PAPAMAR-668697 format. One record per residue (C-alpha): residue number from 1; x, z, y. Coordinates in steps of 0.05 Angstrom, whole numbers, plus 5000, padded with zeros to 4 digits. Each point is the difference from the previous one (the first is absolute). Layout:
<rs>
[r NUM, [X, Z, Y]] ...
</rs>
This chain:
<rs>
[r 1, [4716, 2810, 5009]] [r 2, [4979, 4994, 5077]] [r 3, [4926, 4977, 4987]] [r 4, [4993, 5066, 4946]] [r 5, [5031, 5044, 5063]] [r 6, [4953, 4967, 5057]] [r 7, [4945, 5008, 4947]] [r 8, [5004, 5069, 4991]] [r 9, [5010, 5018, 5074]] [r 10, [4944, 4967, 5018]] [r 11, [4961, 5026, 4952]] [r 12, [4938, 5022, 5036]] [r 13, [5012, 4944, 5058]] [r 14, [4920, 4962, 5016]] [r 15, [5032, 4957, 5052]] [r 16, [5020, 4937, 4960]] [r 17, [4923, 4999, 4973]] [r 18, [4939, 4994, 5020]] [r 19, [4951, 5048, 4972]] [r 20, [4953, 4967, 4947]] [r 21, [4938, 4992, 5045]] [r 22, [5044, 4959, 5040]] [r 23, [5023, 4953, 4946]] [r 24, [4947, 4951, 4986]] [r 25, [4922, 4997, 5018]] [r 26, [4977, 5068, 4969]] [r 27, [4927, 5011, 5008]] [r 28, [4975, 5076, 5002]] [r 29, [4969, 5006, 4939]] [r 30, [5050, 4959, 4967]] [r 31, [5062, 5046, 5023]] [r 32, [4962, 5070, 4995]] [r 33, [4984, 4977, 4926]] [r 34, [5065, 4990, 4983]] [r 35, [5017, 5063, 5032]] [r 36, [4952, 5040, 4976]] [r 37, [5022, 4969, 4926]] [r 38, [5068, 5019, 5007]] [r 39, [4988, 5079, 5022]] [r 40, [4950, 5001, 4941]] [r 41, [5055, 4978, 4953]] [r 42, [5043, 5045, 5027]] [r 43, [4952, 5066, 5002]] [r 44, [4999, 4986, 4926]] [r 45, [5065, 4988, 4978]] [r 46, [5010, 5066, 5040]] [r 47, [4953, 5037, 4967]] [r 48, [5024, 4975, 4927]] [r 49, [5073, 5029, 5002]] [r 50, [4971, 5063, 5029]] [r 51, [4950, 5000, 4943]] [r 52, [5062, 4980, 4939]] [r 53, [5050, 5063, 5035]] [r 54, [4943, 5054, 4998]] [r 55, [4988, 4972, 4929]] [r 56, [5071, 5012, 4978]] [r 57, [5001, 5065, 5038]] [r 58, [4950, 5030, 4963]] [r 59, [5030, 4975, 4923]] [r 60, [5057, 5041, 4986]] [r 61, [5022, 4952, 4938]] [r 62, [4984, 4932, 5024]] [r 63, [5029, 4943, 4963]] [r 64, [5029, 4942, 5033]] [r 65, [5009, 5039, 5067]] [r 66, [5045, 4951, 5033]] [r 67, [4955, 4941, 4997]] [r 68, [4944, 5041, 5031]] [r 69, [5039, 5010, 5063]] [r 70, [5023, 4923, 4995]] [r 71, [4929, 4982, 5009]] [r 72, [4983, 5046, 5054]] [r 73, [5057, 4975, 5040]] [r 74, [4992, 4929, 4993]] [r 75, [4924, 5015, 5012]] [r 76, [5013, 5033, 5063]] [r 77, [5056, 4945, 5018]] [r 78, [4939, 4951, 4992]] [r 79, [4956, 5032, 5046]] [r 80, [5048, 5004, 5050]] [r 81, [5011, 4925, 5004]] [r 82, [4923, 5000, 5008]] [r 83, [5004, 5053, 5065]] [r 84, [5059, 4961, 5030]] [r 85, [4953, 4937, 4994]] [r 86, [4946, 5031, 5035]] [r 87, [5054, 5027, 5057]] [r 88, [5025, 4937, 5011]] [r 89, [4939, 4976, 5038]] [r 90, [5011, 5043, 5048]] [r 91, [5083, 5020, 4991]] [r 92, [5043, 4935, 4965]] [r 93, [5046, 5040, 4969]] [r 94, [5027, 4948, 4949]] [r 95, [5065, 5025, 4985]] [r 96, [4968, 5066, 4981]] [r 97, [4951, 4975, 4957]] [r 98, [5048, 4952, 4971]] [r 99, [5044, 5048, 4976]] [r 100, [4946, 5046, 4971]] [r 101, [4979, 4942, 4950]] [r 102, [5070, 4996, 4978]] [r 103, [4988, 5069, 4984]] [r 104, [4940, 4988, 4962]] [r 105, [5028, 4948, 4966]] [r 106, [5065, 5048, 4971]] [r 107, [4947, 5056, 4987]] [r 108, [4963, 4935, 4959]] [r 109, [5060, 4983, 4963]] [r 110, [5025, 5066, 4982]] [r 111, [4920, 5015, 4978]] [r 112, [5005, 4937, 4953]] [r 113, [5064, 5028, 4976]] [r 114, [4980, 5062, 4977]] [r 115, [4937, 4966, 4969]] [r 116, [5033, 4956, 4958]] [r 117, [5043, 5060, 4973]] [r 118, [4943, 5044, 4981]] [r 119, [4968, 4939, 4971]] [r 120, [5021, 5018, 4924]] [r 121, [4980, 5072, 5021]] [r 122, [4932, 4978, 5019]] [r 123, [4987, 4954, 4940]] [r 124, [5019, 5059, 4948]] [r 125, [4951, 5043, 5036]] [r 126, [4938, 5009, 4963]] [r 127, [4938, 4964, 5012]] [r 128, [4937, 5044, 5027]] [r 129, [4966, 4977, 4932]] [r 130, [5059, 5027, 4967]] [r 131, [4999, 5065, 5037]] [r 132, [4930, 5015, 4983]] [r 133, [5018, 4996, 4930]] [r 134, [5059, 5039, 4999]] [r 135, [4965, 5050, 5047]] [r 136, [4947, 5005, 4938]] [r 137, [5046, 4996, 4956]] [r 138, [5040, 5057, 5033]] [r 139, [4928, 5041, 5004]] [r 140, [4994, 5002, 4927]] [r 141, [5068, 5021, 4987]] [r 142, [4982, 5063, 5049]] [r 143, [4939, 5010, 4970]] [r 144, [5039, 4998, 4927]] [r 145, [5057, 5040, 5025]] [r 146, [4948, 5049, 5030]] [r 147, [4973, 5007, 4937]] [r 148, [5069, 5014, 4968]] [r 149, [5015, 5055, 5059]] [r 150, [4942, 5031, 4983]] [r 151, [5005, 5002, 4922]] [r 152, [5077, 5023, 5017]] [r 153, [4977, 5049, 5044]] [r 154, [4948, 5024, 4941]] [r 155, [5051, 4997, 4949]] [r 156, [5040, 5039, 5034]] [r 157, [4950, 5050, 5013]] [r 158, [4982, 5012, 4928]] [r 159, [5082, 5003, 4984]] [r 160, [4998, 5057, 5047]] [r 161, [5063, 4961, 5046]] [r 162, [5012, 4952, 5059]] [r 163, [5058, 4966, 5028]] [r 164, [5058, 5017, 5063]] [r 165, [5042, 4967, 5039]] [r 166, [5061, 5038, 5037]] [r 167, [5036, 4963, 5054]] [r 168, [5066, 5043, 5020]] [r 169, [5016, 4965, 5064]] [r 170, [4931, 5010, 5026]] [r 171, [4990, 5066, 4962]] [r 172, [4933, 4994, 4977]] [r 173, [4967, 5004, 4935]] [r 174, [4935, 4950, 4995]] [r 175, [4950, 5031, 4948]] [r 176, [4948, 4963, 4963]] [r 177, [4925, 5030, 5007]] [r 178, [5000, 5020, 4930]] [r 179, [5061, 5047, 5014]] [r 180, [4977, 5025, 5065]] [r 181, [4940, 5026, 4961]] [r 182, [5045, 5032, 4938]] [r 183, [5045, 5029, 5055]] [r 184, [4948, 5021, 5050]] [r 185, [5024, 4975, 5071]] [r 186, [4956, 4977, 5053]] [r 187, [5053, 4936, 5006]] [r 188, [5034, 4950, 4970]] [r 189, [5064, 4998, 5039]] [r 190, [5051, 5070, 5001]] [r 191, [5068, 5004, 5008]] [r 192, [5051, 5027, 4944]] [r 193, [5007, 5067, 5025]] [r 194, [4922, 4999, 4998]] [r 195, [5000, 4971, 4923]] [r 196, [5047, 5060, 4982]] [r 197, [4953, 5054, 5023]] [r 198, [4949, 4974, 4954]] [r 199, [5037, 5016, 4945]] [r 200, [5001, 5065, 4961]] [r 201, [5061, 5047, 5035]] [r 202, [5035, 4999, 4930]] [r 203, [5000, 4930, 4998]] [r 204, [5029, 4976, 5072]] [r 205, [5064, 4996, 4982]] [r 206, [4999, 4968, 4946]] [r 207, [4957, 4946, 5022]] [r 208, [5045, 4989, 5062]] [r 209, [5062, 4999, 4958]] [r 210, [4964, 4948, 4952]] [r 211, [4985, 4952, 5057]] [r 212, [5061, 5007, 5034]] [r 213, [5036, 4984, 4941]] [r 214, [4962, 4938, 4986]] [r 215, [5018, 4976, 5073]] [r 216, [5072, 5006, 4987]] [r 217, [4991, 4967, 4922]] [r 218, [4950, 4954, 5024]] [r 219, [4966, 5017, 4938]] [r 220, [4939, 5048, 4995]] [r 221, [4993, 5062, 4949]] [r 222, [4934, 5016, 4983]] [r 223, [4978, 5065, 5012]] [r 224, [4943, 5052, 4992]] [r 225, [4981, 5044, 5059]] [r 226, [4951, 5052, 5018]] [r 227, [4958, 4997, 5077]] [r 228, [4969, 5038, 5025]] [r 229, [4937, 4977, 5035]] [r 230, [4971, 5028, 5064]] [r 231, [4934, 5028, 4953]] [r 232, [5055, 5044, 4969]] [r 233, [4991, 4956, 4944]] [r 234, [5065, 4989, 4952]] [r 235, [5012, 4937, 4970]] [r 236, [5049, 4969, 4954]] [r 237, [5033, 4937, 5019]] [r 238, [5047, 4940, 4968]] [r 239, [5023, 4960, 5038]] [r 240, [5028, 4932, 4990]] [r 241, [5035, 4959, 5040]] [r 242, [5047, 4937, 5019]] [r 243, [5054, 4985, 5055]] [r 244, [4992, 4935, 5044]] [r 245, [5071, 4986, 5033]] [r 246, [5015, 4939, 5048]] [r 247, [5049, 4947, 5001]] [r 248, [5059, 5045, 5023]] [r 249, [4977, 5054, 4945]] [r 250, [4966, 5053, 5044]] [r 251, [4940, 5032, 4973]] [r 252, [4947, 4971, 5042]] [r 253, [4948, 5050, 4975]] [r 254, [4972, 5025, 4934]] [r 255, [4933, 4981, 4965]] [r 256, [4964, 5030, 4942]] [r 257, [4943, 5044, 4966]] [r 258, [4982, 5077, 4986]] [r 259, [4953, 5022, 4955]] [r 260, [4962, 5062, 4993]] [r 261, [5015, 5024, 4932]] [r 262, [4983, 5075, 5009]] [r 263, [4944, 4993, 4943]] [r 264, [5054, 4964, 4956]] [r 265, [5047, 5059, 5013]] [r 266, [4954, 5053, 4985]] [r 267, [4976, 4978, 4944]] [r 268, [5069, 4985, 4968]] [r 269, [5018, 5072, 5023]] [r 270, [4940, 5022, 4959]] [r 271, [5018, 4963, 4945]] [r 272, [5068, 5028, 4994]] [r 273, [4973, 5070, 5006]] [r 274, [4947, 4985, 4949]] [r 275, [5057, 4972, 4949]] [r 276, [5040, 5058, 5012]] [r 277, [4935, 5050, 4997]] [r 278, [4988, 4959, 4935]] [r 279, [5067, 5016, 4976]] [r 280, [5001, 5072, 5015]] [r 281, [4929, 4991, 4959]] [r 282, [5032, 4982, 4938]] [r 283, [5067, 5045, 5011]] [r 284, [4944, 5049, 5005]] [r 285, [4956, 4973, 4941]] [r 286, [5057, 5003, 4957]] [r 287, [5021, 5063, 5009]] [r 288, [4937, 5026, 4996]] [r 289, [4983, 4971, 4930]] [r 290, [5076, 5035, 4980]] [r 291, [4985, 5066, 5029]] [r 292, [4923, 5008, 4977]] [r 293, [5015, 4970, 4932]] [r 294, [5062, 5048, 4989]] [r 295, [4966, 5067, 5032]] [r 296, [4943, 4983, 4956]] [r 297, [5027, 4998, 4934]] [r 298, [5040, 5059, 5016]] [r 299, [4927, 5040, 4988]] [r 300, [4977, 4948, 4953]] [r 301, [5069, 5034, 4962]] [r 302, [4980, 5062, 5008]] [r 303, [4931, 4995, 4977]] [r 304, [5022, 4946, 4922]] [r 305, [5056, 5055, 4995]] [r 306, [4962, 5066, 4993]] [r 307, [4940, 4966, 4979]] [r 308, [5044, 4972, 4932]] [r 309, [5024, 5074, 4995]] [r 310, [4931, 5033, 4998]] [r 311, [4988, 4948, 4943]] [r 312, [5047, 5027, 4961]] [r 313, [4983, 5054, 4945]] [r 314, [4974, 5069, 5025]] [r 315, [5053, 5033, 4962]] [r 316, [5049, 4957, 5044]] [r 317, [4982, 5047, 5066]] [r 318, [4975, 5056, 5019]] [r 319, [4928, 5011, 5040]] [r 320, [5038, 5017, 5062]] [r 321, [5043, 4940, 4997]] [r 322, [4930, 4955, 4994]] [r 323, [4978, 5039, 5067]] [r 324, [5061, 4978, 5030]] [r 325, [4997, 4920, 4972]] [r 326, [4932, 4993, 5026]] [r 327, [5008, 5036, 5062]] [r 328, [5069, 4953, 5017]] [r 329, [4956, 4940, 4974]] [r 330, [4946, 5024, 5052]] [r 331, [5051, 5005, 5059]] [r 332, [5025, 4924, 4983]] [r 333, [4939, 4982, 4995]] [r 334, [4983, 5026, 5076]] [r 335, [5061, 4973, 5022]] [r 336, [4985, 4932, 4973]] [r 337, [4926, 5006, 5033]] [r 338, [5029, 5017, 5066]] [r 339, [5046, 4939, 5002]] [r 340, [4947, 4957, 4982]] [r 341, [4958, 5023, 5052]] [r 342, [5053, 4988, 5038]] [r 343, [5025, 4940, 4986]] [r 344, [4931, 4981, 5007]] [r 345, [5005, 5038, 5078]] [r 346, [5047, 4957, 5012]] [r 347, [4983, 4938, 4975]] [r 348, [4933, 4990, 5039]] [r 349, [5038, 5018, 5069]] [r 350, [5052, 4948, 4980]] [r 351, [4940, 4949, 4988]] [r 352, [4953, 5021, 5060]] [r 353, [5043, 4979, 5048]] [r 354, [4945, 4969, 5055]] [r 355, [4944, 5004, 4955]] [r 356, [4962, 5064, 5034]] [r 357, [4973, 5002, 5068]] [r 358, [5027, 5039, 5057]] [r 359, [4951, 5059, 5041]] [r 360, [5011, 5037, 5056]] [r 361, [5030, 5057, 4970]] [r 362, [5008, 5075, 5022]] [r 363, [5074, 5026, 4971]] [r 364, [4975, 5069, 5011]] [r 365, [4931, 4995, 4959]] [r 366, [5055, 4967, 4953]] [r 367, [5053, 5057, 4992]] [r 368, [4933, 5054, 5005]] [r 369, [4972, 4967, 4936]] [r 370, [5070, 5004, 4963]] [r 371, [5024, 5063, 5027]] [r 372, [4925, 5024, 4970]] [r 373, [5015, 4961, 4936]] [r 374, [5070, 5037, 4988]] [r 375, [4974, 5066, 5021]] [r 376, [5020, 5032, 4936]] [r 377, [5067, 4970, 5000]] [r 378, [5009, 5020, 5067]] [r 379, [4982, 5066, 4989]] [r 380, [5037, 5021, 4928]] [r 381, [5062, 4978, 5035]] [r 382, [4986, 5031, 5065]] [r 383, [5017, 4934, 5040]] [r 384, [4992, 5006, 5074]] [r 385, [4969, 4931, 5033]] [r 386, [5019, 4988, 5077]] [r 387, [4946, 4945, 5016]] [r 388, [4995, 4975, 5076]] [r 389, [4947, 4950, 5032]] [r 390, [5001, 4935, 4958]] [r 391, [4977, 4932, 5033]] [r 392, [4946, 4955, 4974]] [r 393, [5032, 4928, 4977]] [r 394, [4978, 4933, 4962]] [r 395, [4998, 5026, 4922]] [r 396, [4979, 5009, 4932]] [r 397, [4984, 5074, 5002]] [r 398, [5004, 5005, 4918]] [r 399, [5067, 4976, 4998]] [r 400, [5020, 5037, 5064]] [r 401, [4974, 5054, 4956]] [r 402, [5041, 4980, 4947]] [r 403, [5072, 5000, 5041]] [r 404, [4987, 5066, 5028]] [r 405, [4978, 5032, 4934]] [r 406, [5061, 4974, 4964]] [r 407, [5048, 5025, 5066]] [r 408, [4974, 5073, 5002]] [r 409, [5001, 5006, 4924]] [r 410, [5076, 4974, 5003]] [r 411, [5022, 5049, 5055]] [r 412, [4969, 5063, 4957]] [r 413, [5026, 4975, 4937]] [r 414, [5079, 5002, 5025]] [r 415, [4992, 5065, 5038]] [r 416, [5058, 5050, 4996]] [r 417, [4993, 5054, 4956]] [r 418, [5007, 5058, 5042]] [r 419, [4960, 4969, 5064]] [r 420, [4927, 4985, 5006]] [r 421, [4985, 4923, 5011]] [r 422, [4988, 4985, 5074]] [r 423, [4980, 4930, 5029]] [r 424, [4985, 4976, 5069]] [r 425, [4959, 4939, 5007]] [r 426, [5017, 4963, 5072]] [r 427, [4990, 4935, 5029]] [r 428, [5021, 4955, 5071]] [r 429, [4975, 4931, 5023]] [r 430, [5055, 4941, 5007]] [r 431, [5001, 4930, 5015]] [r 432, [5032, 4940, 4963]] [r 433, [5059, 5006, 5034]] [r 434, [4999, 5079, 4984]] [r 435, [5023, 4969, 4926]] [r 436, [5035, 4949, 4965]] [r 437, [4949, 4981, 4945]] [r 438, [5022, 4953, 4935]] [r 439, [4981, 4931, 5000]] [r 440, [4944, 5021, 4942]] [r 441, [4963, 5031, 5060]] [r 442, [5015, 4945, 5047]] [r 443, [4982, 4943, 4953]] [r 444, [4927, 5033, 5001]] [r 445, [4998, 5004, 5079]] [r 446, [4956, 4942, 5022]] [r 447, [5040, 4988, 5075]] [r 448, [5079, 5003, 4963]] [r 449, [5033, 4948, 5029]] [r 450, [5071, 4989, 4961]] [r 451, [5026, 5068, 5028]] [r 452, [4970, 5066, 5040]] [r 453, [4959, 4976, 5066]] [r 454, [4964, 5035, 5050]] [r 455, [4937, 5008, 4960]] [r 456, [5032, 5045, 4943]] [r 457, [5025, 5029, 5050]] [r 458, [4933, 5028, 5024]] [r 459, [4973, 5011, 4932]] [r 460, [4984, 5072, 4995]] [r 461, [5022, 5048, 4940]] [r 462, [4992, 5064, 4971]] [r 463, [5069, 5044, 4978]] [r 464, [4966, 5053, 4955]] [r 465, [5062, 5053, 4983]] [r 466, [4992, 5041, 4936]] [r 467, [5059, 5049, 4996]] [r 468, [5001, 5069, 4948]] [r 469, [5054, 5048, 4983]] [r 470, [5012, 4976, 4928]] [r 471, [5062, 4994, 4958]] [r 472, [5016, 4929, 5038]] [r 473, [5038, 4951, 4966]] [r 474, [5072, 4961, 5009]] [r 475, [4983, 4938, 5050]] [r 476, [5027, 4941, 4959]] [r 477, [4942, 5020, 4963]] [r 478, [4954, 4986, 5064]] [r 479, [4970, 4916, 4970]] [r 480, [5000, 5029, 4925]] [r 481, [4950, 5045, 5010]] [r 482, [4954, 4942, 5015]] [r 483, [5004, 4966, 4932]] [r 484, [4954, 5013, 4947]] [r 485, [5037, 5037, 4937]] [r 486, [5059, 5025, 5044]] [r 487, [4999, 5084, 4997]] [r 488, [5059, 5035, 5028]] [r 489, [4995, 5056, 4961]] [r 490, [4985, 5018, 4928]] [r 491, [4980, 5070, 5015]] [r 492, [4927, 4982, 5031]] [r 493, [4947, 4965, 4966]] [r 494, [4972, 4932, 5013]] [r 495, [5002, 4926, 4996]] [r 496, [5033, 4982, 5062]] [r 497, [4935, 4952, 5027]] [r 498, [4976, 5044, 5050]] [r 499, [5050, 4991, 5050]] [r 500, [4997, 4918, 4979]] [r 501, [4926, 4995, 5012]] [r 502, [5008, 5031, 5066]] [r 503, [5049, 4941, 5018]] [r 504, [4947, 4956, 4971]] [r 505, [4945, 5026, 5043]] [r 506, [5034, 4993, 5072]] [r 507, [5026, 4926, 4974]] [r 508, [4925, 4989, 4998]] [r 509, [4996, 5028, 5066]] [r 510, [5049, 4962, 5033]] [r 511, [5043, 5053, 5013]] [r 512, [5066, 5039, 4975]] [r 513, [5028, 5061, 4972]] [r 514, [5070, 5025, 5005]] [r 515, [5017, 5071, 4979]] [r 516, [5047, 5050, 5031]] [r 517, [5037, 5056, 4962]] [r 518, [5055, 5042, 4974]] [r 519, [5013, 5051, 4940]] [r 520, [4970, 5062, 5018]] [r 521, [4974, 4974, 5074]] [r 522, [4940, 4979, 4989]] [r 523, [4972, 4923, 4998]] [r 524, [4961, 4971, 5049]] [r 525, [4954, 4938, 4982]] [r 526, [4990, 4946, 5063]] [r 527, [4940, 4963, 4997]] [r 528, [4996, 4942, 5047]] [r 529, [4928, 4966, 5008]] [r 530, [4962, 4949, 5044]] [r 531, [4940, 5032, 5034]] [r 532, [4968, 4935, 4996]] [r 533, [5001, 4944, 4946]] [r 534, [4972, 4957, 5037]] [r 535, [5064, 4962, 5021]] [r 536, [5016, 4998, 4928]] [r 537, [4985, 4953, 4941]] [r 538, [4941, 5045, 4979]] [r 539, [4926, 5006, 4981]] [r 540, [4971, 5046, 5052]] [r 541, [4935, 5037, 4996]] [r 542, [4990, 5045, 5056]] [r 543, [5053, 4988, 5061]] [r 544, [5013, 5062, 5037]] [r 545, [4973, 4978, 5077]] 
</rs>
């Protein structure tokens, strides 16, 4: 123990040994060759650890980093032994030299120990050749993956769908590229609140409740919702999802897909509307066949009855009776002819639908022509017509003439006995947001998306009112008067087809007609027609510019 203490107390003592120059017979060349060699070895041993440490510092995930530091320390320690060997030519610090060599030995065996520990792992590592093969395989897999990703993106684009991922902890929605295009966004990451803002206002609360319930139940329920893109397009989306939970059951994220089903929903809606329309047509056809056959049989029965009477011997009836029979036969024939004409007129209008072309139609010209044709009827009934300036719309002028003629004739026909008929024709310009159009009209509107939207709201319509001071009728019959062969009064002649024809004309023009009336207070027909047929699925001949 005394020697150890004495060793460390005289660690840098040089008095016990002469400098190496004085030990033995060193020539100048031999001595300096020894010194320079030690210094060269030291400098290289010093440079190598610096390079190793710099390499480790520049790589974030270097494997076996401890062995790198041990190698650096071992090399540096070896270098110091050579430096001390050169120094002893002048300063014989042999004790310090011995300590450095001992430290070098300890570092060396520590390095050997770690090398032995790393050998199994090192032997398990792949050779350069094996790595090259693996790299080539990975390249092929990556190329195949790129092809499959491209095919998946194409499939998603064709199917109008994309995938999404929501991470509640980060409050982040990640959208696929195609879903970004569907939503019309300029970024693929949005927050939950931004996601809700993309939705149609009426659907946000339902979507929020569905997602909140999915987190609580850890089960996602598929749902439909609408979105409004920055380009003001309204789309219907079908969203599917799956809740991903961690080991302790907490919700980590929700992944899913969203598909643009706008066209599907529109087709479903149109199919439903057309099915309803078909059922209505069938009901109308049954009613048409029944009533027509009944009304046609009545004049035929009269004709057959009076003809059979006239076939009796002349002694059984007088010439006056024969004249009466003949008058009744002529009257019944005229009624049957009128009924047949009306039936044919109604059937032509009913089957026309979109078989005619719309043109730029000045309703002032149409009404002027109608009034000219009805001049005798108007003068004989002392009718007064108040006509305001009417608009120009896209319509079929022939059918518009039939429409005004039937309604004006209806107003004159049902006048009060003690009062001259007075008819007023006015109009207002309105937009889609001002009217509540039935699905029948919206089914033909090109921009309809499941429900009313901004495009429909901006569509322009003319609202024409034709009012009279006639006898009127009970409001409970407001819908019935537009049905074929329906007459509210047996006092007046007619087949009850005129207003049914009007209704068909309005439907052909993607419009609607309603009536407001009370007994003895007159009647007002309200006709709503689109200014332009361009946004409806109809043939356009000369659109308004």
